[in-house]
C-alpha positions in Angstrom: -9.1 4.9 -50.2 -9.5 8.6 -49.8 -11.9 8.2 -46.9 -9.4 5.9 -45.2 -6.6 8.5 -45.6 -8.9 11.3 -44.3 -9.9 9.1 -41.3 -6.2 8.4 -40.4 -5.3 12.1 -40.8 -8.2 13.2 -38.5 -7.2 10.5 -36.0 -3.6 11.6 -35.8 -4.7 15.2 -35.6 -7.0 14.4 -32.7 -4.3 12.5 -30.9 -1.9 15.4 -31.4 -4.4 17.9 -30.0 -5.2 15.7 -27.0 -1.5 15.2 -26.3 -0.8 18.9 -26.3 -3.7 19.4 -23.9 -2.4 16.8 -21.4 -0.3 17.7 -18.4 1.6 15.0 -16.5 2.9 15.2 -12.9 5.3 12.7 -11.5 5.6 13.1 -7.7 7.4 11.6 -4.7 7.3 12.4 -1.1 7.3 11.4 2.6 4.1 9.7 3.8 2.6 8.7 7.2 -0.2 6.1 6.7 -2.5 5.4 9.7 -5.0 2.6 9.6 -7.3 0.5 11.7 -8.4 -2.9 10.6 -11.2 -5.1 12.0 -10.4 -8.8 12.7 -13.2 -11.3 12.4 -11.9 -13.7 15.1 -13.2 -14.2 18.6 -10.8 -12.6 21.2 -8.6 -11.0 18.6 -7.8 -7.2 18.8 -8.5 -4.9 16.0 -5.2 -3.9 14.4 -4.0 -0.3 14.5 -1.0 0.6 12.4 1.3 3.7 12.3 3.7 3.7 9.3 6.4 5.9 7.9 7.7 5.7 4.4 7.8 7.0 0.8 5.1 7.4 -1.8 5.3 8.0 -5.5 2.5 8.6 -8.0 1.5 9.8 -11.4 -1.2 12.4 -11.9 -2.3 13.4 -15.4 -4.9 15.9 -16.3 -6.6 17.1 -19.5 -7.3 20.8 -20.0 -11.0 20.1 -19.6 -10.2 19.0 -16.0 -10.4 15.2 -16.4 -7.8 13.6 -14.2 -6.3 10.1 -13.7 -4.1 9.1 -10.8 -2.0 6.1 -9.7 0.2 5.7 -6.7 2.5 3.3 -4.8 3.9 3.5 -1.3 6.3 1.5 0.8 6.7 2.1 4.5 7.9 0.7 7.8 4.8 -0.1 9.8 4.4 -0.6 13.6 1.6 -2.0 15.7 0.9 -3.0 19.3 -2.0 -5.3 18.4 -0.1 -8.4 17.2 1.4 -10.7 19.7 4.5 -12.4 18.2 6.8 -14.2 20.7 5.2 -12.2 23.5 6.3 -8.9 22.0 3.4 -6.5 21.8 5.3 -3.9 19.8 6.1 -5.2 16.3 7.6 -3.7 13.2 6.9 -4.8 9.6 6.6 -3.6 6.1 3.6 -2.0 4.4 3.0 -1.5 0.7 -0.1 0.0 -0.9 -1.2 0.9 -4.4 -4.3 2.5 -5.9 -5.7 3.8 -9.1 -8.5 6.2 -9.9 -9.9 9.2 -11.8 -11.5 12.5 -11.0 -11.4 16.2 -11.7 -8.8 19.0 -11.4 -9.2 22.8 -11.3 -6.9 25.8 -11.0 -8.2 28.1 -8.2 -5.4 30.7 -8.6 -2.2 31.3 -10.5 0.4 28.5 -9.9 -2.0 26.4 -7.9 -3.6 23.1 -8.9 -6.2 21.1 -6.9 -7.3 17.6 -7.9 -10.0 15.4 -6.3 -10.0 11.7 -7.4 -12.0 8.6 -6.5 -9.6 5.7 -5.8 -9.6 2.0 -5.4 -6.6 0.0 -4.1 -5.0 -2.7 -2.1 -2.8 -2.7 1.1 -0.3 -5.4 2.1 1.3 -5.6 5.5 3.9 -8.2 6.5 5.3 -8.9 10.0 8.1 -11.4 10.5 9.9 -12.8 13.6 12.4 -15.6 14.1 14.4 -17.1 17.0 16.9 -19.9 17.5 16.7 -22.7 20.1 13.2 -21.9 21.4 11.4 -24.4 23.6 9.5 -27.0 21.5 8.2 -29.7 23.8 7.1 -32.3 21.2 8.0 -36.0 20.8 11.0 -36.9 18.8 12.7 -33.4 19.2 16.3 -33.5 20.3 16.9 -31.4 23.4 13.3 -30.1 23.0 14.6 -27.1 21.1 13.8 -25.8 17.6 14.3 -22.8 15.3 11.2 -20.6 15.2 9.9 -18.5 12.3 6.6 -16.7 12.0 5.1 -14.6 9.2 1.9 -12.6 9.7 0.4 -11.1 6.6 -2.6 -8.7 6.1 -4.2 -8.0 2.7 -7.0 -5.5 2.5 -9.1 -3.8 -0.3 -10.2 -0.3 0.0 -11.8 2.7 -1.8 -12.0 6.4 -1.1 -10.9 9.8 -2.1 -7.6 11.6 -2.7 -7.2 15.4 -2.4 -4.1 16.7 -4.1 -2.8 20.3 -4.0 0.3 21.5 -6.0 2.1 24.8 -5.9 4.2 25.5 -9.0 7.7 26.8 -8.1 9.1 27.0 -11.7 8.4 25.9 -15.2 8.5 22.1 -14.3 9.0 22.0 -10.6 6.5 22.2 -7.7 5.7 21.2 -4.2 2.6 19.2 -3.3 0.6 17.8 -0.4 -1.8 14.9 -0.8 -4.4 13.4 1.6 -5.8 9.9 1.0 -8.9 8.8 2.9 -9.9 5.2 2.5 -12.7 2.9 3.7 -11.4 -0.7 4.1 -13.9 -3.0 2.3 -12.4 -6.2 3.8 -9.6 -8.6 3.3 -7.8 -11.6 4.7 -5.0 -12.4 7.1 -2.6 -15.4 7.2 -0.5 -16.4 10.2 2.2 -19.0 9.4 4.3 -20.5 12.1 7.1 -23.0 11.5 9.5 -25.0 13.9 12.6 -26.6 12.4 14.3 -29.2 14.6 16.6 -32.2 14.6 15.0 -35.6 15.5 16.0 -37.3 18.7 18.4 -39.7 17.0 20.1 -36.8 15.3 19.6 -38.2 11.8 17.0 -35.9 10.3 16.0 -32.3 10.2 12.2 -31.7 10.1 9.9 -28.6 9.9 6.5 -28.5 11.4 4.2 -25.8 9.9 0.9 -24.3 11.0 -1.2 -21.8 9.0 -4.2 -19.9 10.4 -6.4 -17.8 8.1 -8.8 -15.1 9.3 -11.1 -12.6 7.6 -10.6 -8.9 7.9 -13.2 -6.1 7.7 -13.4 -2.3 8.1 -12.3 0.3 9.1 -10.1 3.0 7.6 -6.8 4.3 6.4 -5.7 8.0 6.4 -2.5 8.8 4.6 -1.0 12.3 4.3 1.9 12.8 2.0 4.1 15.9 1.2 6.9 16.2 -1.4 8.0 17.4 -4.8 6.5 17.1 -8.4 8.0 17.2 -11.8 5.4 18.6 -14.3 5.7 18.2 -18.1 
């Protein structure tokens, strides 16, 4: 019984010491992801995306330098490499998230530098719709239909984050973060649907077509600048 009590006491003491030695940073800022993705399909262009959005992340470090990091970003993304309804410039939504660990050091008073290895996933979604487009198939009234298309990209990646924080007060600071990722691979899904009324006017029907493709390479670079709350 005494040994058990001693064990619990030492465990609680260790947790308390570790907690006091741990610093947390909750950060948010403006981000500009730039990426290029290879498409494993004959005749298809590689996809270059330029995005603008917000990124938030948590960075925690122990006094010995050990560091953990997790982030999430959401952005408006644009590309000229996807042809939807004959529009070569398309806008969609991008989200990405990643987790990793690394090392931090203090090069000078009020400065913190962290380098972490990261693994994550990116998701891009492009949508388009139109009413009364030409649909020259049998049993379609007036040869017109409502058109919807969703083009989705999912990629896995790994790489490095470099984080620099300048403390401006006891809990407040400014930061810049640069993410560099190699895209391991992924997959894309292109879903098109046409909703129409039959020739006799009695039924509404939807024709759907889904094409899948493999994605590979290449990179994503994502600079971010913003503010941190440290505690």
